[in-house]
N, C-alpha and C positions, 0 to 999 in steps of 0.2 A: 638234699640241697647241699649239705656240707661236702658230700662226696664229689658232686659236680664242681664245687669250688676248688677242691683238692686237685681234680683233674685239670681244671683251668690253670691252676698254679704251675703245673709242669710246662704248659705251653707258654705261659708268661715268662718263666725263668729262661726258657730257650729264646724267647722273643727279646728279652733284655740283652742276652748275649749277642744276638744278631744286631740289635740297635747300636751296640758299642763295638761291633766288629771293625777291625782296621782294614779289612779287605773283603767286603761282602760278595763281590763278584766271583771270588775263587773258593768260596766255601764248598766243600765236597759233601753235598747234602745226602747223597746215597750212603756214604760211609757213616756220616753223623746219624742218620736214621737207623742204620743197622745197630750201631752201638747203643742208641737210646732204647730201641726195642729190646735189645738184649738186657739192658739195665732193668726195664720194666718187668721182663720175664723173670729175671733172678729175684726181684722183689716179690713177685707173685709166688714163685717156687718156694722161697725161704719162709714165707709167712702163711701160705695156704696149703701146702702139701706136707704130709707127714714125713716123707723122706727128707725134705728140705729143713723142716723144723728139727728133726733128729740130728741132721748134719750140723746145723749151727749150735744146737744145744750141746752136742757132743764136743764141738770145738771149745765152747765156753766152759764146759766141765773140765776139759783138758787144761785150760789156762788156770782155772780155779784149783785144780790138783797141783799144778806147779807152784802156785802161791802157797798152798798148804804145806808142800815140801819145803819151800823157802822159809816158812815160819819156824821150822825146826832149827835152822841155823840162827834165826833171830832169837829164839827162846834160849839158845845156848849162850849167845853173847850178851843179849839185852833182855833178860826174862821179865824185868819190871815194866818194860815198855809194852808188853802184851796185855797187861792188866791195869795200867795206870789210868786209863780213861774210863772211870766208873765201871771197871770190870771188863772192858773190851779194848781192842787195839785202837790206836789213834790213826790219823791220816798217814803219817810217815810209815808206821809199821805195817799197816794193811795195804797201802797203795804203792809205796815207793821202795821200801827195803827189799821186797821180792824181786825187784829189777836186778839185784846182785846175782840172782840165779838165772833169770830169764835171758838177760843180755849175753852172758857167756855161753849159754846153751845155743843160741842162734849163731853166735860167732864160731862155736865149735862145728856146727853144721856147715858153715861157710868154709872153714879151714879144711875140712875133708871133702869139699866139693859137692856135698849133697844139696845144699841150698842153691848154689849157682845152677846146678843141673835142673832143679825144679823151676827156677825162674826162667831159664832159657826156653824150656819146652812149653810152659804156659804162655810165655811171650810170643812164641812162634804160633801157637794155636790162636791166640788173640789176634795176631796179624792176619792169619788166614781167614778168620771169621769176619773181622771188621773191615779189612782192607786198609788199615792204618799202616804207616811206615813201621818197619821192623824195630828200629831203635826206640821210637816213642812207645810202642806197645811193650817192649822189653823193659823200658824205664818205668812204666806204670806199675808193673808187677814188682820190679826190683825195689822201688821206693817203699813198698808195703813192708818188706822184710828188713831193709837196711836203714830206713829213715832218710829224711830229705837232705841233710847235709852229708851224710855218709854215702848215699847213692851218687851224689854229685862228685864226691872225692874219688870214688873208684871209677868214675867215668871221665876222668880228667883228659885223657888222650882223645876221646871222642868229642868232648866239648871243644877242644882246641881246633879240631878239624871241621867242626860244624859252623854254619853261618850264625850271625848274631840273632837272627830271627828264630832259628830253631832252638838256640840256647834260651831265648825268651819263652818259648813254648814249654820247655822243661821247667823253667822257673815258676810259671803259672801252675803247672801240674804238681810241683812240689808243695804248693800251698795246701793241697788236699791230702797230704801224706798222713798215714797212721802207722807208726813203727810197730811191728808185731811184738817187740820186746816190751812195749808199754801197754799192750792190750790186757795183760793180766792185772794191771793196776786199774784199768777202766772197769773190768768185770767185778771188782770188789765194791764199786760205787754205784753202778747202774746195771740194768739187766744184761747179762753176758750174751744172750742169744741175739739181742738187738745190736750190740756192739759188733758181733761177728757178721751180722747182716749188713751193717754199714760199710764194712771194709771193701768188699767187692763192688758195692754200689759206688763208692767214692772213686775207685779206680776207673770205672767206666764213665762216671760223671766228669772226671778230670779230662778224659779224652774228648768227650762231647763238647764241653765248654771251651777248652783250649782250641779245638778245631774250628769253632765258630768265631771266637774272639781273635784268633791269630792264625788263619789258614795259611799253610805253607806247602809249597811244592817241593818234593824231595827227589833229587836225582838218583838214579839206580846205584851209582857208585858210592853214594853217601848212605844208602839204605842198608846198613849193616848192624849186626848185633855184637856188642863188645863182651869181653870176658871179665870176670871178677878175679883179678890176679894181683900179686904184688908187683912193684915196679921192675924188679930185676928177674921176675919169673921164678924166684926161689922162695920157698916157705921158710919163715923163721922157726926156730925150735918151738915145739908145741907148748911147753910150759911157760916160755917167754911170751908167746902169743896169748896164752890164757891169762897170765898176770896182767898184761896190758888191757885185756878185755875187762877184767874185774875192776881195774883202776878206772877205766872209761865208764863203767856202770856207776861207780861211786861218784864220779864227777857229774854224771847225769842226774843222780839223786840230789846232789847239792844244788845244781842249777835249778831244778824244778822246785825244790824247797824254797830257795832264795826268791825265785820268781813269784811263787804263790804268796809268800809273806809280803813281799814288796808291793805286789799289785793290790792285794786286799787292803793293806795299810794305806796305799795311795788313794784307792777308791774311797775309803773312810775319810781320809783327809779332805778330798774334794767335796764330799757330802757335807762335811763340817763347815767348809768355806761357803758352800751354797747356802747353808742354814743362816749365815750371817746376814743374808739379804732379807730375811724375814719371810721369805716364800718357802714354807715347809714342804710344798709339793715339788720344789726344785731339787731333784736328786738325779744321780747318774742313771739309776734304773728307769726313772720316768722319761728321761731324755732318750735313752736307748729304746724305750718302749714306743715312743712316738716315731722314731726313725724306722724301726723294724716292723712296726705294726702292719702295714699293708702286706708285707711278705709273710708274716705269721698268719694273717687272716687267710691268705691263699693256700695255706697248708690244711685248711679244713676246720677252722675253729670259729666259735661265735665271737662277738666283739670283745667281751670281757676276758675270755680265756686267751684270745689272740694277743691282747695287750700284755698279759702276764708272761706268755711264752716269748713275746718280743723282747721284754726286759731281760730275760735270761740269755736270749740270742745276742743281744747287743753287748751285754757284759762279757760274754765269751769272746767276742771279736776283739774287744779292747784289752781284756786280760788274757785268760786262756781257759781251756776246757776243764782243768782241774778245779779252778775257782768256782765255776758254776756247778760242777758235779758235787763239790762239797756242800753247796747250798741246797741242792735239790735231792741229794742221795737218799736221805731218810724218807722223804715223801714218795719218791719213785719206787723204792724197794718195798715200802709199806702200802702202796696203792692208795695214798691219802690225798684229799683235797683235789686240786687240779689234776693230779696224776692218778686219780681213781679211774680215769678213762685210759684204756689201753692205747687208744689212738694218740693221746698226749704223751704217754710213756715212750712209745716207739719213735714218734717224731722228735721229741726232745733228745732222746738217746742218740739217734742217728745223726742229728744236727751237731751234737757235741763231739761226736767221734771223728775228729780231724784236728789238724794243727793250724787251721786257718785263723790267724789273728795277727795283730800288728807286730808282736814279738817275732813271729816266724819270718816276716818280711826281712827283718834285720839279720836273722840267721842265714837266710838264703843269699841275700846280697853279700854278706861277709864271706860265704863259701865261694861264690862266683868271683869275688875280688881276688881270692888267692888261687884261682884255677884258670881264669881266662885273661886275655889281654885287656888293656884299658878301653879300647873301642867297644868290645862286646860288653864289658862291665858297665860302661856308661849307657849303652843302649838299653840294658835291663834296668839300671837304676833310675832312668828317666821315665819308666813305665810302672812304677810301684802301684799306682791306682788300678791298673789292669790286674796286677797280681792279687790284690785284695778282693777286687770284684770277682775274679775267677774262684777264689776260695769260698766266698760267700755263696755264689751261684751253685757251685758243686754241692755244698752242704745243704742248700735249700732243695736242689734237685733230688739228692739222695733221700732227704727226709720226706719229700713229697711222694716219691715212688714207693717208699716203704709204707708210709702212712695211708696211701690210697687203698691198701688191702686190709687194714686193721682198724676196726671201729669198736 
């Protein structure tokens, strides 16, 4: 019964996208169907086949190895931070400080042209298979490695030449981004193999949902793939580039730390204010649980479990994935309580593995404001509801396709 509900959920999420589509007549259902079938196939392959499981586990182990290497640098500079939390590392040391190694590593791969080459050919393959426009396919792969604001920045010239409608498509797709540099942090908090399963599912899900919500015809002359290059075509000196990369990683850590502290504190403050009403059941988690409950139930849970899952989902959308990962990490990694079910573990992990939240909307709008003209920026800014809807539906679709094969 629950499997049937899970399968129904996939159709419902696609149906919701169709319901809110701004141009239902021009949806390219053949292309959408191909991408959706490919997403289901990858979920099946990664969860049911030994080769797929070995691939995602190997990738997860690779990121965990990077984190263990990064801990050597942490131990040298801040040895007490690795043992201060009752004999174990805290959130900052285990999840965030390794970014100081991972971000520069990916930037080095970009500097020497390795990463752009990989992105280019995977993007071309995705275009050939799915029939999607070249740039949108390229963008979906590129944002996985570079991050939502970074990928927009390196695509500045392309954004300027594209219509406002196509820019809006990219804005919606950016909501489902997961930067590879942050994956190592995720794998320290939730099952790494499920994190790595979520990444390609999000890419395909972003294409499916954006193609339904905002179908756009692309002229042949606009269907091009851009290159990741500096503005003047010249590379800056390597060590200058590396220094900037490390500083950028440090800023990212500060931003995430500040955001998590602020959101957790604000959520606690709101709950305290709610408690003044005398209604002890009135909490943010319960409010989110009511809003997200139907969607969580469609992921294949009984009523009680669906409500708890919905609470975490709603919290993630208003705060960010790190806040919820911090709450559920111990239970998921120890297979306790609600997360004694493997289905619950993979659904929760896959749903959390994205940047889809209110804060990301601000980041994307800020990026576009500095990259495109006022007309295009206002076109995107007036449709933030679509951006959030896209991010939620992609997360739900990815969680549903992965969870459908794991019980």
